[in-house]
C-alpha positions as protocol buffer text, in pm:
chain_id: "A"
residue {
  index: 1
  type: MET
  ca { x: 2514 y: -1159 z: 3023 }
}
residue {
  index: 2
  type: GLU
  ca { x: 2889 y: -1135 z: 3048 }
}
residue {
  index: 3
  type: ARG
  ca { x: 2880 y: -1162 z: 3427 }
}
residue {
  index: 4
  type: TYR
  ca { x: 2716 y: -1506 z: 3409 }
}
residue {
  index: 5
  type: SER
  ca { x: 2882 y: -1624 z: 3088 }
}
residue {
  index: 6
  type: GLU
  ca { x: 3132 y: -1854 z: 3261 }
}
residue {
  index: 7
  type: ASP
  ca { x: 2841 y: -2059 z: 3404 }
}
residue {
  index: 8
  type: LEU
  ca { x: 2650 y: -2083 z: 3073 }
}
residue {
  index: 9
  type: ASP
  ca { x: 2717 y: -2259 z: 2746 }
}
residue {
  index: 10
  type: SER
  ca { x: 2818 y: -2004 z: 2475 }
}
residue {
  index: 11
  type: SER
  ca { x: 2545 y: -2128 z: 2238 }
}
residue {
  index: 12
  type: ILE
  ca { x: 2280 y: -2047 z: 2500 }
}
residue {
  index: 13
  type: ILE
  ca { x: 2421 y: -1696 z: 2536 }
}
residue {
  index: 14
  type: GLU
  ca { x: 2410 y: -1642 z: 2158 }
}
residue {
  index: 15
  type: ASN
  ca { x: 2049 y: -1764 z: 2142 }
}
residue {
  index: 16
  type: VAL
  ca { x: 1945 y: -1536 z: 2428 }
}
residue {
  index: 17
  type: GLU
  ca { x: 2125 y: -1239 z: 2268 }
}
residue {
  index: 18
  type: ASP
  ca { x: 1952 y: -1310 z: 1936 }
}
residue {
  index: 19
  type: GLU
  ca { x: 1614 y: -1326 z: 2113 }
}
residue {
  index: 20
  type: ILE
  ca { x: 1682 y: -996 z: 2293 }
}
residue {
  index: 21
  type: ILE
  ca { x: 1777 y: -828 z: 1964 }
}
residue {
  index: 22
  type: ASP
  ca { x: 1473 y: -976 z: 1786 }
}
residue {
  index: 23
  type: TRP
  ca { x: 1223 y: -876 z: 2055 }
}
residue {
  index: 24
  type: GLY
  ca { x: 1391 y: -539 z: 2102 }
}
residue {
  index: 25
  type: GLY
  ca { x: 1347 y: -468 z: 1731 }
}
residue {
  index: 26
  type: LYS
  ca { x: 982 y: -568 z: 1747 }
}
residue {
  index: 27
  type: PHE
  ca { x: 927 y: -345 z: 2050 }
}
residue {
  index: 28
  type: ILE
  ca { x: 1093 y: -46 z: 1880 }
}
residue {
  index: 29
  type: SER
  ca { x: 885 y: -106 z: 1564 }
}
residue {
  index: 30
  type: LEU
  ca { x: 566 y: -101 z: 1770 }
}
residue {
  index: 31
  type: LEU
  ca { x: 672 y: 222 z: 1939 }
}
residue {
  index: 32
  type: LEU
  ca { x: 747 y: 384 z: 1603 }
}
residue {
  index: 33
  type: THR
  ca { x: 398 y: 302 z: 1477 }
}
residue {
  index: 34
  type: LEU
  ca { x: 259 y: 523 z: 1755 }
}
residue {
  index: 35
  type: LEU
  ca { x: 449 y: 829 z: 1635 }
}
residue {
  index: 36
  type: PRO
  ca { x: 262 y: 1077 z: 1412 }
}
residue {
  index: 37
  type: VAL
  ca { x: 355 y: 1039 z: 1046 }
}
residue {
  index: 38
  type: GLU
  ca { x: 250 y: 1377 z: 915 }
}
residue {
  index: 39
  type: THR
  ca { x: 276 y: 1724 z: 1064 }
}
residue {
  index: 40
  type: GLU
  ca { x: 13 y: 1986 z: 995 }
}
residue {
  index: 41
  type: LEU
  ca { x: 175 y: 2276 z: 811 }
}
residue {
  index: 42
  type: SER
  ca { x: -6 y: 2521 z: 1037 }
}
residue {
  index: 43
  type: ASP
  ca { x: 183 y: 2368 z: 1334 }
}
residue {
  index: 44
  type: VAL
  ca { x: 525 y: 2445 z: 1183 }
}
residue {
  index: 45
  type: PRO
  ca { x: 665 y: 2796 z: 1227 }
}
residue {
  index: 46
  type: GLU
  ca { x: 728 y: 2965 z: 892 }
}
residue {
  index: 47
  type: GLN
  ca { x: 1103 y: 3003 z: 950 }
}
residue {
  index: 48
  type: GLU
  ca { x: 1131 y: 2623 z: 994 }
}
residue {
  index: 49
  type: MET
  ca { x: 949 y: 2539 z: 669 }
}
residue {
  index: 50
  type: ILE
  ca { x: 1250 y: 2602 z: 447 }
}
residue {
  index: 51
  type: HIS
  ca { x: 1475 y: 2295 z: 477 }
}
residue {
  index: 52
  type: TYR
  ca { x: 1407 y: 1945 z: 603 }
}
residue {
  index: 53
  type: PRO
  ca { x: 1651 y: 1660 z: 555 }
}
residue {
  index: 54
  type: GLU
  ca { x: 1538 y: 1354 z: 363 }
}
residue {
  index: 55
  type: GLY
  ca { x: 1710 y: 1062 z: 203 }
}
residue {
  index: 56
  type: SER
  ca { x: 1883 y: 895 z: 495 }
}
residue {
  index: 57
  type: LYS
  ca { x: 1912 y: 521 z: 449 }
}
residue {
  index: 58
  type: GLU
  ca { x: 1721 y: 290 z: 681 }
}
residue {
  index: 59
  type: ARG
  ca { x: 1724 y: -90 z: 660 }
}
residue {
  index: 60
  type: ILE
  ca { x: 1376 y: -240 z: 691 }
}
residue {
  index: 61
  type: GLU
  ca { x: 1282 y: -606 z: 684 }
}
residue {
  index: 62
  type: VAL
  ca { x: 942 y: -692 z: 536 }
}
residue {
  index: 63
  type: ASN
  ca { x: 758 y: -993 z: 404 }
}
residue {
  index: 64
  type: ARG
  ca { x: 726 y: -1002 z: 27 }
}
residue {
  index: 65
  type: TYR
  ca { x: 454 y: -1217 z: -121 }
}
residue {
  index: 66
  type: GLU
  ca { x: 520 y: -1375 z: -458 }
}
residue {
  index: 67
  type: ARG
  ca { x: 307 y: -1270 z: -750 }
}
residue {
  index: 68
  type: ASP
  ca { x: 309 y: -1462 z: -1074 }
}
residue {
  index: 69
  type: PRO
  ca { x: 338 y: -1223 z: -1373 }
}
residue {
  index: 70
  type: ARG
  ca { x: 131 y: -1468 z: -1579 }
}
residue {
  index: 71
  type: ASN
  ca { x: -172 y: -1391 z: -1358 }
}
residue {
  index: 72
  type: ARG
  ca { x: -124 y: -1018 z: -1420 }
}
residue {
  index: 73
  type: ALA
  ca { x: -91 y: -1076 z: -1795 }
}
residue {
  index: 74
  type: ALA
  ca { x: -404 y: -1295 z: -1803 }
}
residue {
  index: 75
  type: CYS
  ca { x: -601 y: -1034 z: -1605 }
}
residue {
  index: 76
  type: ILE
  ca { x: -502 y: -756 z: -1845 }
}
residue {
  index: 77
  type: SER
  ca { x: -557 y: -978 z: -2148 }
}
residue {
  index: 78
  type: PHE
  ca { x: -915 y: -1038 z: -2035 }
}
residue {
  index: 79
  type: HIS
  ca { x: -1007 y: -703 z: -1876 }
}
residue {
  index: 80
  type: GLY
  ca { x: -785 y: -463 z: -2071 }
}
residue {
  index: 81
  type: TYR
  ca { x: -606 y: -148 z: -1948 }
}
residue {
  index: 82
  type: THR
  ca { x: -915 y: 42 z: -1832 }
}
residue {
  index: 83
  type: CYS
  ca { x: -957 y: 94 z: -1456 }
}
residue {
  index: 84
  type: LYS
  ca { x: -1249 y: -108 z: -1320 }
}
residue {
  index: 85
  type: VAL
  ca { x: -1322 y: 168 z: -1066 }
}
residue {
  index: 86
  type: CYS
  ca { x: -1312 y: 500 z: -1253 }
}
residue {
  index: 87
  type: GLU
  ca { x: -1308 y: 360 z: -1609 }
}
residue {
  index: 88
  type: ILE
  ca { x: -1005 y: 568 z: -1706 }
}
residue {
  index: 89
  type: ASN
  ca { x: -757 y: 434 z: -1958 }
}
residue {
  index: 90
  type: LEU
  ca { x: -425 y: 604 z: -1892 }
}
residue {
  index: 91
  type: GLN
  ca { x: -331 y: 608 z: -2262 }
}
residue {
  index: 92
  type: GLU
  ca { x: -639 y: 821 z: -2329 }
}
residue {
  index: 93
  type: ILE
  ca { x: -527 y: 1068 z: -2060 }
}
residue {
  index: 94
  type: TYR
  ca { x: -146 y: 1071 z: -2105 }
}
residue {
  index: 95
  type: GLY
  ca { x: -107 y: 958 z: -2463 }
}
residue {
  index: 96
  type: GLU
  ca { x: 174 y: 725 z: -2558 }
}
residue {
  index: 97
  type: ILE
  ca { x: 347 y: 730 z: -2215 }
}
residue {
  index: 98
  type: GLY
  ca { x: 27 y: 593 z: -2058 }
}
residue {
  index: 99
  type: ALA
  ca { x: 1 y: 306 z: -2305 }
}
residue {
  index: 100
  type: GLY
  ca { x: 9 y: -34 z: -2137 }
}
residue {
  index: 101
  type: PHE
  ca { x: 26 y: 112 z: -1785 }
}
residue {
  index: 102
  type: ILE
  ca { x: -216 y: -13 z: -1519 }
}
residue {
  index: 103
  type: HIS
  ca { x: -198 y: -162 z: -1170 }
}
residue {
  index: 104
  type: VAL
  ca { x: -360 y: -497 z: -1099 }
}
residue {
  index: 105
  type: HIS
  ca { x: -560 y: -519 z: -776 }
}
residue {
  index: 106
  type: HIS
  ca { x: -593 y: -846 z: -585 }
}
residue {
  index: 107
  type: LYS
  ca { x: -950 y: -866 z: -458 }
}
residue {
  index: 108
  type: ILE
  ca { x: -828 y: -1116 z: -198 }
}
residue {
  index: 109
  type: PRO
  ca { x: -512 y: -981 z: -32 }
}
residue {
  index: 110
  type: VAL
  ca { x: -206 y: -1183 z: -127 }
}
residue {
  index: 111
  type: SER
  ca { x: -110 y: -1196 z: 241 }
}
residue {
  index: 112
  type: GLU
  ca { x: -434 y: -1386 z: 311 }
}
residue {
  index: 113
  type: MET
  ca { x: -419 y: -1630 z: 20 }
}
residue {
  index: 114
  type: GLY
  ca { x: -169 y: -1879 z: 154 }
}
residue {
  index: 115
  type: GLU
  ca { x: 88 y: -2067 z: -48 }
}
residue {
  index: 116
  type: ASP
  ca { x: -154 y: -2313 z: -211 }
}
residue {
  index: 117
  type: TYR
  ca { x: -414 y: -2063 z: -334 }
}
residue {
  index: 118
  type: ILE
  ca { x: -466 y: -2080 z: -710 }
}
residue {
  index: 119
  type: VAL
  ca { x: -548 y: -1734 z: -846 }
}
residue {
  index: 120
  type: ASN
  ca { x: -825 y: -1696 z: -1101 }
}
residue {
  index: 121
  type: PRO
  ca { x: -695 y: -1392 z: -1293 }
}
residue {
  index: 122
  type: ILE
  ca { x: -1041 y: -1304 z: -1426 }
}
residue {
  index: 123
  type: GLU
  ca { x: -1229 y: -1327 z: -1094 }
}
residue {
  index: 124
  type: ASP
  ca { x: -959 y: -1253 z: -833 }
}
residue {
  index: 125
  type: LEU
  ca { x: -776 y: -969 z: -1010 }
}
residue {
  index: 126
  type: ALA
  ca { x: -890 y: -639 z: -1157 }
}
residue {
  index: 127
  type: PRO
  ca { x: -709 y: -357 z: -1338 }
}
residue {
  index: 128
  type: ALA
  ca { x: -704 y: -33 z: -1138 }
}
residue {
  index: 129
  type: CYS
  ca { x: -537 y: 298 z: -1213 }
}
residue {
  index: 130
  type: PRO
  ca { x: -272 y: 395 z: -954 }
}
residue {
  index: 131
  type: ASN
  ca { x: -502 y: 646 z: -781 }
}
residue {
  index: 132
  type: CYS
  ca { x: -793 y: 406 z: -749 }
}
residue {
  index: 133
  type: HIS
  ca { x: -561 y: 124 z: -645 }
}
residue {
  index: 134
  type: ALA
  ca { x: -424 y: 340 z: -363 }
}
residue {
  index: 135
  type: MET
  ca { x: -776 y: 439 z: -257 }
}
residue {
  index: 136
  type: LEU
  ca { x: -889 y: 75 z: -255 }
}
residue {
  index: 137
  type: HIS
  ca { x: -624 y: 15 z: 11 }
}
residue {
  index: 138
  type: ARG
  ca { x: -706 y: 319 z: 229 }
}
residue {
  index: 139
  type: LYS
  ca { x: -870 y: 89 z: 484 }
}
residue {
  index: 140
  type: LYS
  ca { x: -838 y: -270 z: 602 }
}
residue {
  index: 141
  type: PRO
  ca { x: -998 y: -473 z: 478 }
}
residue {
  index: 142
  type: ALA
  ca { x: -967 y: -291 z: 148 }
}
residue {
  index: 143
  type: TYR
  ca { x: -1266 y: -130 z: -18 }
}
residue {
  index: 144
  type: THR
  ca { x: -1429 y: -341 z: -283 }
}
residue {
  index: 145
  type: ILE
  ca { x: -1431 y: -209 z: -637 }
}
residue {
  index: 146
  type: GLN
  ca { x: -1808 y: -154 z: -608 }
}
residue {
  index: 147
  type: GLU
  ca { x: -1771 y: 41 z: -281 }
}
residue {
  index: 148
  type: LEU
  ca { x: -1512 y: 272 z: -435 }
}
residue {
  index: 149
  type: ARG
  ca { x: -1724 y: 317 z: -750 }
}
residue {
  index: 150
  type: GLU
  ca { x: -2014 y: 424 z: -527 }
}
residue {
  index: 151
  type: ILE
  ca { x: -1790 y: 673 z: -346 }
}
residue {
  index: 152
  type: LEU
  ca { x: -1680 y: 818 z: -681 }
}
residue {
  index: 153
  type: GLU
  ca { x: -2038 y: 835 z: -805 }
}
residue {
  index: 154
  type: LYS
  ca { x: -2145 y: 1015 z: -489 }
}
residue {
  index: 155
  type: GLN
  ca { x: -1860 y: 1263 z: -537 }
}
residue {
  index: 156
  type: LYS
  ca { x: -1962 y: 1321 z: -900 }
}
residue {
  index: 157
  type: ILE
  ca { x: -2317 y: 1398 z: -784 }
}
residue {
  index: 158
  type: MET
  ca { x: -2183 y: 1637 z: -520 }
}
residue {
  index: 159
  type: GLN
  ca { x: -1961 y: 1811 z: -778 }
}
residue {
  index: 160
  type: TYR
  ca { x: -2257 y: 1842 z: -1017 }
}
residue {
  index: 161
  type: LYS
  ca { x: -2474 y: 1996 z: -743 }
}
residue {
  index: 162
  type: LEU
  ca { x: -2200 y: 2246 z: -656 }
}
residue {
  index: 163
  type: LYS
  ca { x: -2158 y: 2338 z: -1023 }
}
residue {
  index: 164
  type: VAL
  ca { x: -2534 y: 2389 z: -1068 }
}
residue {
  index: 165
  type: LYS
  ca { x: -2550 y: 2597 z: -750 }
}
residue {
  index: 166
  type: ASN
  ca { x: -2255 y: 2813 z: -861 }
}
residue {
  index: 167
  type: ASP
  ca { x: -2407 y: 2862 z: -1208 }
}
residue {
  index: 168
  type: GLU
  ca { x: -2733 y: 3000 z: -1060 }
}
């Protein structure tokens, strides 16, 4: 760039440099997505399992989609604090520290709604405990509440069969 800078307008050089930085960042991000996130513990020699550094600061730019707290409040006001998937109320499990704690799941991803979408808090949102909410988002598109309920029900049946078999 510097070699040809005397022939080019400085604003063109700045725009090209900005483009190079922008596309370079996108390219590096794509490369990083190909790297394995987790390491199997069996692959790590025992002497190396003692200390691993964490906590370094990394600046990341992401899109944040606005959520109106009034929609969350209306959803909870109508549906309550019981998870629509597993039917757990965290206050019943954790006592006072679980009171009033629940995630609210968007049945239609916020990223797909668009700016003009008007949320119906009763139909579009559902309370979900943190575990179920995370499991709903284990695939894209996300599991539906009914799909995850069926998975849980199947697991309960499997656990019951194992218990019966072990009791024999």
